[in-house]
ZADO-1210 file (C-alpha; in nm, 4 decimals, padded with zeros to 6 digits):
<atoms>
<atom x="00.0137" y="-00.0228" z="00.0023" code="MET" pos="1"/>
<atom x="00.1443" y="00.3466" z="-00.0964" code="GLU" pos="2"/>
<atom x="00.1869" y="00.6674" z="00.1517" code="LEU" pos="3"/>
<atom x="-00.0723" y="00.8167" z="00.0187" code="LYS" pos="4"/>
<atom x="-00.3675" y="00.4927" z="00.0120" code="GLU" pos="5"/>
<atom x="-00.2718" y="00.4732" z="00.3557" code="PHE" pos="6"/>
<atom x="-00.3397" y="00.8443" z="00.4671" code="ILE" pos="7"/>
<atom x="-00.6779" y="00.8257" z="00.2236" code="GLN" pos="8"/>
<atom x="-00.8362" y="00.5361" z="00.4048" code="LYS" pos="9"/>
<atom x="-00.6654" y="00.6312" z="00.7760" code="SER" pos="10"/>
<atom x="-00.8626" y="00.9793" z="00.7557" code="LEU" pos="11"/>
<atom x="-01.1332" y="00.8720" z="00.5975" code="THR" pos="12"/>
<atom x="-01.1893" y="00.6116" z="00.8287" code="GLU" pos="13"/>
<atom x="-01.1942" y="00.8798" z="01.1283" code="ILE" pos="14"/>
<atom x="-01.4171" y="01.1030" z="00.9436" code="ILE" pos="15"/>
<atom x="-01.6839" y="00.8525" z="00.8703" code="ASP" pos="16"/>
<atom x="-01.6161" y="00.6757" z="01.2430" code="GLY" pos="17"/>
<atom x="-01.6532" y="01.0824" z="01.4125" code="VAL" pos="18"/>
<atom x="-01.9670" y="01.2076" z="01.1673" code="VAL" pos="19"/>
<atom x="-02.1852" y="00.8693" z="01.2898" code="GLU" pos="20"/>
<atom x="-02.0613" y="00.9109" z="01.6140" code="ALA" pos="21"/>
<atom x="-02.1979" y="01.3107" z="01.6134" code="GLN" pos="22"/>
<atom x="-02.5082" y="01.2020" z="01.5356" code="SER" pos="23"/>
<atom x="-02.5241" y="00.9581" z="01.8127" code="TYR" pos="24"/>
<atom x="-02.3855" y="01.2377" z="02.0776" code="ALA" pos="25"/>
<atom x="-02.6481" y="01.4598" z="01.9621" code="LYS" pos="26"/>
<atom x="-02.9293" y="01.2818" z="02.0939" code="GLY" pos="27"/>
<atom x="-02.7705" y="01.1914" z="02.3819" code="LYS" pos="28"/>
<atom x="-02.6960" y="01.5913" z="02.4926" code="GLY" pos="29"/>
<atom x="-02.2731" y="01.5525" z="02.4174" code="ALA" pos="30"/>
<atom x="-02.1014" y="01.6985" z="02.1613" code="LYS" pos="31"/>
<atom x="-01.7868" y="01.5286" z="01.9414" code="ILE" pos="32"/>
<atom x="-01.5391" y="01.7403" z="01.8186" code="ASN" pos="33"/>
<atom x="-01.7872" y="02.0958" z="01.8915" code="PRO" pos="34"/>
<atom x="-01.6877" y="02.4276" z="01.7164" code="ALA" pos="35"/>
<atom x="-01.6910" y="02.7682" z="01.9421" code="ASN" pos="36"/>
<atom x="-01.5133" y="02.5732" z="02.2313" code="ILE" pos="37"/>
<atom x="-01.3104" y="02.7731" z="02.4789" code="ASN" pos="38"/>
<atom x="-00.9359" y="02.6477" z="02.5326" code="SER" pos="39"/>
<atom x="-00.6138" y="02.7017" z="02.7703" code="THR" pos="40"/>
<atom x="-00.2924" y="02.4985" z="02.6987" code="ALA" pos="41"/>
<atom x="-00.4618" y="02.2294" z="02.8565" code="SER" pos="42"/>
<atom x="-00.8131" y="02.2569" z="02.9447" code="LYS" pos="43"/>
<atom x="-01.1428" y="02.2572" z="02.6730" code="TYR" pos="44"/>
<atom x="-01.4841" y="02.4046" z="02.7899" code="TRP" pos="45"/>
<atom x="-01.7939" y="02.5189" z="02.6170" code="SER" pos="46"/>
<atom x="-01.9831" y="02.8180" z="02.6997" code="ASP" pos="47"/>
<atom x="-02.2345" y="02.6542" z="02.9365" code="ASP" pos="48"/>
<atom x="-01.8914" y="02.5739" z="03.1156" code="GLY" pos="49"/>
<atom x="-01.9348" y="02.1930" z="03.0130" code="VAL" pos="50"/>
<atom x="-01.6029" y="02.0680" z="03.0040" code="GLU" pos="51"/>
<atom x="-01.4259" y="01.8932" z="02.6825" code="GLY" pos="52"/>
<atom x="-01.2301" y="01.5633" z="02.7071" code="ARG" pos="53"/>
<atom x="-00.9804" y="01.4528" z="02.4752" code="ASP" pos="54"/>
<atom x="-01.0414" y="01.0883" z="02.4000" code="ILE" pos="55"/>
<atom x="-00.6682" y="00.9478" z="02.2473" code="GLU" pos="56"/>
<atom x="-00.6862" y="00.6146" z="02.0441" code="PHE" pos="57"/>
<atom x="-00.4246" y="00.4142" z="01.9151" code="ASP" pos="58"/>
<atom x="-00.5472" y="00.2076" z="01.6230" code="VAL" pos="59"/>
<atom x="-00.3091" y="-00.0407" z="01.4127" code="ALA" pos="60"/>
<atom x="-00.3814" y="-00.0935" z="01.0396" code="VAL" pos="61"/>
<atom x="-00.2835" y="-00.3990" z="00.9298" code="VAL" pos="62"/>
<atom x="-00.2090" y="-00.4773" z="00.5378" code="VAL" pos="63"/>
<atom x="-00.2130" y="-00.8476" z="00.4401" code="ASN" pos="64"/>
<atom x="-00.1302" y="-00.9560" z="00.1133" code="GLU" pos="65"/>
<atom x="-00.1485" y="-01.2985" z="-00.0035" code="SER" pos="66"/>
<atom x="00.0699" y="-01.4840" z="-00.2567" code="THR" pos="67"/>
<atom x="-00.2531" y="-01.4731" z="-00.5310" code="GLU" pos="68"/>
<atom x="-00.1592" y="-01.1595" z="-00.4622" code="GLY" pos="69"/>
<atom x="-00.4476" y="-01.0664" z="-00.3757" code="LYS" pos="70"/>
<atom x="-00.4318" y="-00.7056" z="-00.0888" code="VAL" pos="71"/>
<atom x="-00.6664" y="-00.6602" z="00.1823" code="ASN" pos="72"/>
<atom x="-00.6165" y="-00.3588" z="00.3754" code="ALA" pos="73"/>
<atom x="-00.8713" y="-00.1783" z="00.6630" code="GLY" pos="74"/>
<atom x="-00.8285" y="-00.0320" z="01.0006" code="ILE" pos="75"/>
<atom x="-00.8405" y="-00.3044" z="01.2656" code="ASN" pos="76"/>
<atom x="-00.8766" y="-00.2815" z="01.6867" code="VAL" pos="77"/>
<atom x="-00.6881" y="-00.5500" z="01.7760" code="TRP" pos="78"/>
<atom x="-00.8309" y="-00.7859" z="01.9426" code="GLY" pos="79"/>
<atom x="-01.1786" y="-00.6834" z="01.8414" code="VAL" pos="80"/>
<atom x="-01.2291" y="-00.8512" z="01.5286" code="GLY" pos="81"/>
<atom x="-01.3849" y="-01.2474" z="01.4650" code="VAL" pos="82"/>
<atom x="-01.3795" y="-01.4371" z="01.2046" code="GLY" pos="83"/>
<atom x="-01.2047" y="-01.6757" z="00.9655" code="GLY" pos="84"/>
<atom x="-01.1266" y="-01.7979" z="00.6559" code="GLN" pos="85"/>
<atom x="-00.8513" y="-02.1206" z="00.5966" code="LYS" pos="86"/>
<atom x="-00.6381" y="-02.1155" z="00.2793" code="SER" pos="87"/>
<atom x="-00.3127" y="-02.2935" z="00.1916" code="LYS" pos="88"/>
<atom x="-00.2187" y="-01.9835" z="00.0512" code="GLU" pos="89"/>
<atom x="00.1240" y="-01.7631" z="00.2338" code="MET" pos="90"/>
<atom x="-00.0077" y="-01.4468" z="00.3484" code="GLU" pos="91"/>
<atom x="00.2209" y="-01.1256" z="00.4679" code="ASN" pos="92"/>
<atom x="00.1364" y="-00.8647" z="00.6721" code="SER" pos="93"/>
<atom x="00.2214" y="-00.5360" z="00.7533" code="THR" pos="94"/>
<atom x="00.0600" y="-00.2990" z="01.0193" code="SER" pos="95"/>
<atom x="00.1342" y="00.0578" z="01.1751" code="SER" pos="96"/>
<atom x="-00.0466" y="00.2577" z="01.4211" code="ARG" pos="97"/>
<atom x="-00.2229" y="00.5439" z="01.4127" code="ILE" pos="98"/>
<atom x="-00.2662" y="00.7575" z="01.7243" code="LYS" pos="99"/>
<atom x="-00.5343" y="01.0759" z="01.7449" code="PHE" pos="100"/>
<atom x="-00.7507" y="01.2200" z="01.9620" code="SER" pos="101"/>
<atom x="-01.1411" y="01.3430" z="01.9083" code="ILE" pos="102"/>
<atom x="-01.2582" y="01.6148" z="02.1709" code="LEU" pos="103"/>
<atom x="-01.5253" y="01.5099" z="02.3196" code="VAL" pos="104"/>
<atom x="-01.8330" y="01.7297" z="02.5603" code="LEU" pos="105"/>
<atom x="-01.9722" y="01.4495" z="02.7606" code="LEU" pos="106"/>
<atom x="-02.3648" y="01.4873" z="02.8866" code="PRO" pos="107"/>
<atom x="-02.3461" y="01.6641" z="03.1677" code="PRO" pos="108"/>
<atom x="-02.5540" y="01.5529" z="03.5135" code="GLN" pos="109"/>
<atom x="-02.8618" y="01.8063" z="03.5753" code="ASN" pos="110"/>
</atoms>
């Protein structure tokens, strides 16, 4: 996998995940990566005083290539995937890690 494809796939998956999470969070009174946030060097808060938290992710990106020449790339979180397939072909895999954080305003308790 070329670097530009790795970057494109990684950012696309992160963006799609954030958009889906934002939709869910809106119905729960939370905000993900909110606009118009106040900040200091190490603290974030909204205009109504809700403190933000950086949620950190450390994700493994695995690229598998079989002897048949097929390439399977995607973002996988170690220990979460389930499934299997038996084959006699050889497989070579390469993994990289992506670390990032997303600002979240959790819903305040009244």
